[in-house]
N, C-alpha and C positions, 0 to 999 in steps of 0.2 A: 574513804575516798582522796587520792592526793591532790597537789595543787592542780586548779585551775590553767590551764594556759590561755589567760582572758586575749593576750596581743595575735596568738591565731587565729584564736575563734572570731576577733572583729576584725582579720584580714577576709576571711572566711564570706561572712556577714556581709560585709562591704562589694565582694564579689557575687555574689546572689543577686542583689540588692540591684546592681547596676552595670551587672555582664562585665564584659573585659574594659570597660572605662572606671571599676572599682578595684582595679588594678593600681593605680592612682592613690585611693588611699589605703590602698592592704598593703602598700612601701611602709606607709607613714604609724599604719597604726602595728605592724607587722615590728619595727623596728623601734618604737618611741621610750624603750629601755635600752635594748642590745645596739642598737644601730641602724641605719638602710641597711636593708638583705642585697645580695646581687640576687637575680632572677632563674640564675643555675649551677652556681658554681658553688664549693664546698668549704669556700673560703668563712663566710658568714657564719658567729656563732647560734646555732638554732640548727642551722639547714639554711639553703635554699628556698627563696618564697616558694616557687612552683611544687616544692617538696609539701611546707606548709599548707599550700593554699589543699591538696589532697590528704589532711588532718580531719577528718569528718567525725572521728570519736572525740578530738578537742570541741569542736564546733556543739557538739551533741550534750556534752557534759556543760556547757557552759549557758545555751540556751537555755537546759533546763531549771536553772537557779535563778536567768536574767528578769527584770523585773518587766513586764509585760509593754511600759508606757514607754522601754528605753527601747525596747524592739521595734518598737513599732513607732517610733519618733516620725514624722515625715519630714522628705531628703530637702535640702534648702532650693530653692528656684532658681533657675538658672546654671545647674551646678553641672550641667550635662552637656551644657556646651566649655568646649578647652578655652584654659585662659590664654595657653599658644595660641597663636593663628597668622598665617601668611606664609612669605616662602619661607623654608627652610625654617618651618616651624618642627618639626621633628628634631633637630638640632637643640632645642631648649625644653624640651618636654624633664628631662633631669634635674635641671634649675630650678621648675617651676614646683617639681615634687618637691626638693630642697627645701624650699620656702615655706611649702605646706608643713614639710616637717620641723623646719627652725620653729615656727610661727606655735605647733603644739608643744616643741617641748620648752620651748622659756615659758608658756602658759603654764604649761604643768608644772615649773618650777617656781613660779611667782605664785600659783596658788596654793603651794605646798607650804612657801615657803610663809605666806601671810596668813597660815594657818598654824603652822609651828611654830613659827619665829615671828610675831607679827613686829619685834624691836628691829630685827634685819629689814624686815618689809618696810617700814616706815623712815627707813633710813635712805631708801633707794631714791631718786632724782633729785629736784631744788635744784637743775643746772640754770645757768643766766641765759635768756634767749638771745636769737640770733641777732635780735635788733642791739642788744645791748651789749656783744661783741664786738658789733662794728663800731660801735661807738667810743668802746674802748681801743680798738685795731686804728682809728681813725684819730683819736686823740697820741697815742703814742709814734703812732709816723708824721702828726705835726713835730712832736716835738722832737723829736729824730733829729728830722730834716732841718728844724730849726738851729739845731747842736752841732750838727754832723759839716766839715769842715768845704767850704765852697770850690770841689776839686770838678773836675771836666768827668771822674769817675762818678763823684754823688749826685754830678747833673742827669746822667744819664741812667741812673737806677732810681730815681723821681721820675726819671718819662716813663722807663719801663714800667712802675710801677699805675699810671697812668692810666699808658692801652692796658694793662690788664684790668682797670675797672671801667674803660671804654668797652672793652669786649665781651665785659660778662652779661650784657644784654641778650648775646647772642642767644640762640633756642637750646635746652640742651642738648649734648652728646660726646662727641672723642673732641677735645682740644689738643695740639700740645702747644705747649711754653718753650720755645725756643731761643734760649739766653747765654750768652758765655759765662762760663766760673766768674765768679766776683761780682755778676750781675744781678745779686740780690731777688735769686727765685724763690727764696724761702718766703720772703715776709711778701712779695709782687702776686707768690701764686694764691697767697693766704686774702690778699686783698682782689681779686678774680674772684675767689673761692663765697667770703662774705659777700659781695654783690649780685651773684651770680646766684646764692643763695635764698637774698631776700626778692629780688625777681622773679624766680621760679617757685618760691615756697620748697625750698628744699631744708632739711632739717637739722643733717649734722655737716661735718666734713671730716673724712678721714686721709690722716696724711701716711702713705706706703712709703716705709725708708730700705733701700736693700739692706744697709749692715746695723747690727747693733752694735758695734763701734762707732756711730753717728747719730744715734737716735737718742741719746739721753740729754745730746745737746741742742736739740731740734726741740726736743719736749721743754730742755729750760727755756728755750730763748721765746717759744710762746707761751710759757707762763707768763715771762716778763710780759707781756704785750696784752694776755686775758686775766690774768689768775690763777691761781693752782686750781681752784674748783673746776675751771673749767674745760680742763686739757687732764685726758683719761692715758696711758702708756700702757701698752699692751704687749711684754716682750719678754724675752727669756732673761737678761738681764737683768732686772728691773731689782732695783733697793727696796727691801722690805720697807727698810725705815721710814722711806718717801711716802710709802702705800696709806691711804687713807680707808677709812670705809668704805665710804662710796665709790672710790676708784674701785677697790678691789670687788665689787658690788657690779659695777659697771664693765669689769673684762668679763665678768660673766655673758653678758649680752650687749655689749656697749650702748647702752644706752645713755651716751653721752653728747654734749655737742661737738665735741673736737676730741675724738681716736687717734692715737702716735701711735702705729705699731710696722712690724715689720713685711717684707715679701713674704716673708714661709710664713707667717704666721695669717697674711688676709690669704694667700692664695690657699695653702691647704685647705681652711677653713672650709673656703668653698668648694674644695674638692673631698672632703670630709664624709665620713658616713657617720662617725659617732653623735651621740646628743651632745655630747658638753660642746664639741670640737663647732659644731651645725647652729646651738641654739643664739648665735649671734648674727647668722648673716641676714635673718629677713631683716635686720636693722640696718644692711648694708642700702636697701629702699630708699630710693627718695634721697640717695646721700649725693655729694661732692668726692671724690676720690682722688687723690693726686700721689701721681706716682713719682714719687722724686727717684732722677738718673733711670730713667724707664730704658736706656740703654740694658742694661745689667737683664733684665729679665732673660731665663734661662730659654738658650734657642732649642733643647731639647725639649720643652714642654711649651714654646711659643702659642702653637696651633690650639691645644685648649684653653691658655688664657687668655687670647683672643676671641676665640669664644664665647668663651666666658664674660667678658666685659661686651660685649656683641648683645649676650642678651640681657646683661643689669641695665645696658644704656636701651635698648629696644623695647624692652616690654619690662622693665622695675623703674625705671624713672630714675638713673643711675647717670651722671654727671662725670667723664673722666677727663684728667686734665694731666698729661702726658710733658716731666717736666725734666728737662736735662738740656746741656749746651754738645750732646752728642744725639742728635734727634735719629733713631731709627728709620726706616723706614719700614713702615705697618701699614700700607696702601691694601688695596683689594687687590688680590688675586697676583702673590708676586711668584713667578716661576724663576727657579733660582737650583741651576743643576738639576740633580733628579726631585729636588723637593720641591713643594706647591705649599705656600701660606697663603689660607683665604681671610685676609686682611680686612682691615675697619672702609666699610662703604666711602665715608668721610670724617678727613679729619681737618680742622678748623683752626690753621696756626694763630695766636695769638697777637704775635705780632705783625706790624706791620713793613718790617724790613729785617729779618733775620740778620741777613748779609752785613748790611751796613752796622750794625750791633757788631761785630765779631770787628772791622776794620777798627771801631770805636776803643773797643776794649782790648786792641790787639798789644798786649805788654810785653810777651815774650818772643823770640827767635827761634828757630829750627836749626840746631847744627848737624848737619849733613852733608854728602855729596849730593850734586843735583844729579837727579836720572841716573840714579845708580844704587844697585844695594848697599846696606849698612855692610864693611867688611869686619869678620870678625879679629876680635883683638885677645889678646891677653887678659887674664883677670889681672896680674901683677899688672902692664898698663895703665887698666882703668883705674889702678889703686893710689897709683901715678899721679895721674892728673887731679884725682878728689883732693889729695892733701896741698895740692897749690889754691884752693880758695877757701880764703876765712870760715868762710859760712857757706854749706853745701849741701844738697839730701839727694843724696841717691837710693832708690825705688829698683830691688832686682824684683821677676818672679818667683821664686821658692825662697823658703827659709834658709836650706841649705847652702845655697849660694848665699843670700845672707849673712848667713854668722861667717863664712870662707870669706869676705869681702871686708867682711864689717876686723877681723881679726888682721888680713891685710895692711889694713890703713892704721891701724891701731901701731903695727909692724913699723910702720912709716913716716908716724907724727910723733913730733918731740913731748906735746901733750898728751896721754891718753885719756884722763878727764874729761877733753872737747868732744871724745869721740863718742856716739851713743847709736845702739841698735833697738830696732825695732822688729818685732815678730809675733807668728801667732804660736812660736814658742814659748812668749810669756802671755798671762795669764790677764786679762782685762784690767785686774784693778792695777797691777805692774806698770802696762802700756798706759794708762790712763796716767801713772804718775809721772812716765818718762814723757809723756807728752805734752806738762803743765809745767819740766824741766826745761824742754824746746822752746816753748812759746819766754818762758822767760828769760832766756841767753839771747834770745832775738831782741824783742824788746829792750833788752842793757845793749845789744850789738856786743854782744860779744861770742867768741871765737865758739863755731859747733860745728863736726858733721856729723851728718846721720845717714847712716843707712838702715833703710828697711826693705820690707817687706810692701807688698799693694794695702797693707791696713791704714798707711796713712793717704791713701789716695784722694778719697769721696770725705767729705763734709768734714775736716780736720784742718780748720782753722788758721793754717801756717805759711809764713811766708816769708822764703829764700830767695835771695839774687843768684842761683846756678840751682840747677837740678839738672842729676845724671836718673836715666830713662832705659833701664835694657827693651830691647825692642821686642814691643807688645803691638796689641790691636791700636791702632789710630784714637780710638776711644779712652784705652787704657793710658797713652802718652798724650792725651788732654787732660786728662785727672791727674798725673803727674804735674803738667805745664802749669795748673790751676792751684799750686803749691809754688810758685814762681812769680814774683813781680806782682806778687797779686791785690795791694792795693796802687800797683802803680807809681810808686813813689820813688822808685830808681833813676837818674840822669837820663840813663837807655835805658834799652829794652831788656829784660829780665834773658840768662842762657839757657835752653833747654839741649841738655846733649842726647842722644840718642846713638846708643851701645850696643852689638851683638857679640858676646863671650862664648856665642857657641851651645844654650844649653836650655832652650826654649825647653819645657816640657810638650812632649807630645800630642795628639789630639785637637781638642780647640784651641789648644794653645798658639800652636805651628800654624793653622787654619788663618786663623786670629792675626798673628805673624807675618804671614804670607801677605793676605790681603792689604795688610799694611804697606808695606813694600812696592808691592803694584799698584797699591793709591798715590804711594810718593814719588812715583818714576812717572807718573803722567800728569803733577798737579806742579805749579811755581811755588818758587820760593817765596816765604810769607803765606801764604795761603793753606800750608798743611792744616789750619784748625776751623777753616773755612766750614759755614754748614753746605757747601760744593762739594768740598773735599770727604765730609760723612756721607754724603748721598753715593757717592763713587765707593769708599768703602764698605759698606753694609750693603752694597749692589756684589761686589767685590768678596767679605765673607759669605754670605746667605748661595751665593754661587757654589762655594766649595763644603758647601752642608750638607749630609747625608738626610736630615727628614728635620721635621720641626716636632713631631710628636714623635719620638723614640723608643716610648713605652705604650704607644697607642692605647691613651686614653681616651680619644674623639670614639675612637670601633667600641669600645666598653660603654661609653655612653651614649651612643647614638642607633648603633647599626640595626638595632629590632625597638626603635626606640616607639614607630607605632605601633606595633605588639604591645607597648609597657613592659617589653625584655630587658631590664641595664641592670646595667653587673656593679653597682655601687661600691660597692667593699673591694672588688676587687681593683677597680679607679685610684679609690683613695688610697688601697696601699704601696700601688706604682708612681703614685704622683707626690713624690720626696724630692720637693728644689736645693736640699739638702743629702746626699747621698750618706746615710752615716754607715753604710753596711762596713764594716773590715777597718771602721774607728773606735775609741775606743774616749774615754772621756777620763781625766783622771785631776783629783784635787790635788794642789802641789801647796807649798808651805811659803807662804809672802806675808809681809807686814807692812803695808801702807804705808805712803808718808805722804798723805792727805791730811787734812783739817782731822778728822774723825781718827788714823791711824788702825784701822782695825786688820788684826795680826791672826792669818786663816788658821794657826796653830791651835789657838784659843778655841775655834770654830771644829774646829775635827776633833779637841776633846769631849767637847758639846756632842757632837754625834756618836764617837764612842760611849758615853756615858749613858744618853737618853736615847740616840735614834735618833732617824728624820724626821723632820715635821716641813711644813711647808714656808715656814717664814726661813730657816735654817736653810732648803739649802737655796731658797734663793739668794739668800749669802754665799752659801758655798761656791754659787754660778760666778759668782766674781772673780773667784779663785782657782779656775777649770782654763785645764791644757787639753787639746787632741790631739790622740797619739795613731797612728796607723798599728795595721797590726802586728807587724815586723817588728816595731820601736817597744810596742806594749811590752811584748811574750820575752823582748828580750830585758829589757827592766825587772820586768814580773820575776823569772831566771836565777837575776843576779839579787833578788832578796829585798830590793829596791822598792817595791807596791805593797802596798795593804791595802786587806779588802771588809772594809765596816758596813754591816749591813749590805750588802750587794754595789757598794758604793766604792770603787775603786783611790787612796788615797798616796800621797808621798811617805816613805819612812825611811828618804836619806837625805840629809841635808844636801850633801855632795852633787846630787843631780841636780838641784836647782840654782843657776849662777845667776848669783845677784845684776849681771850686766845685759847677759843672753836669755835666760830664761832654764825651760826644759834642758837638758841633756839627754837626746834619747839612749844616746850610746854614754857608756861609762868604763874608763879601762880599771885596770887593778890601781895602777898611781892612785885613781882617784878614790877607790874603795877603801886603803890602807894607808 
């Protein structure tokens, strides 16, 4: 007799005992090894659930050998009453099933681990209590404020923290924290979260950050406050040398008091179907989730994201904090053009008067022509303007434009050593080295001109007197302005120059740029970055969108939810916040300049000799660059790439430039 399909048999048994309500358990039981299945599509391993429920021969074979006490176990009282009730309950049935699935997968994993590897099981837990974390936070902030210079900005930061603490007693729900860049949002939001957790019995704080480029710095800052043992990072760029046994275990199920993760990890887990990805989501229940830079949530997925957040808030005791200087409009039923966003019923602002905060933190002036479009300039003229300033940052929207402008500025500068380049063509380790170099030069008041893409726009703590920003969405311009006169130390306001060289990428970038222009036409100078301006901007921007759910995720999860016919696997496959189709990861040759001086050549040789493993792949992630299809194929055809165990690595030194990173196109001169 062959192997018994016990998962299908268990699903059939659930339906036999509970009729249609049994389908809820059928998804969980049928998917506890292979992942939550679809009801009717064929993308699920093992077939769709409705077909599996018809396999009576599997059921008979399993039941023939099942212990009677297992089959006859009485049902738990009250199970036949749905846990999701009230208005729009159909919208959240899939979330309830996910939570049951998450509990089962985690419990299964923990029980198996306790039996087969008790030493590993005993290493779990042992984290400090929330009350202890608050004591550490209070002590840290008291010392920090005592030693900080008595400047107006530091006084306002102190007041922002106090307002956060005072508002924490409000009932759990969705909050917004609208604080200008440089206002200390990270620590202020943690102050709110700790007070709120103790007041309402919340069990953990999850900090969700949009970019891997800034998550490490945030986690490092929080470790200074709370200690190494309290913080767990969960993201793709994590250095394995920084991982402990406890942190590795905690990333499996987020069983730690403070989690620092990315938008991609957080939301793709919530929409996932695989057990390994879903295992942690039941530990989001009764937590506080801080969404840093909330305006970066992708508009193509905004409706399913908001719906998921409402379900967690209304039914699973989760408090959300939308933390940003450029607060998006996420109120109930936003009608924008042909798209409709069913937003939150209520969002409570933590700050008493965000508009007054803007005026108090106004440290820059925007250079533009009042009430008119920003005229198109030549790239050469922008380079001429940049070299007039000894310390200047210029941010553009594409890496190709970044390289062109970098070359132009070097041609026009007498000291090319003071010209630095930053883009995603440089591996994360390379970018970290350059950012450290930038900070040193600024600290020492040396001449420095940086040409960069958006990789410096959020969370990178650098402070220039002058910033040039290519025309983009107003939220992007605000992020760029946050790198200008950040500490307010200049005798005059910092200078932010918006320019247009006519190279804005099509699609969402064009819509954001046009919405920015429309906003600038109808607001007064010196009010470009005020909260009211962002309300106007997001109205104009949303009005240009075709959909808040371009992949129709909601329909896969809710259309027939009353019949428990849900397409879990299809929704998971479509919910990809980063579209990596047509893209390829490449491991490059680079030797870091930091304390450890890690050389990726040594890691590549280790891969060649021993093959991939989890620790090695974590290390190599710091040396990866993403290429588009055309770039990848061009380098591949020229023999510049090598494949090792399905992983592509750089095969020629000349395709990685020490200043600009990977060169997607190489010439005959470079080869020979």
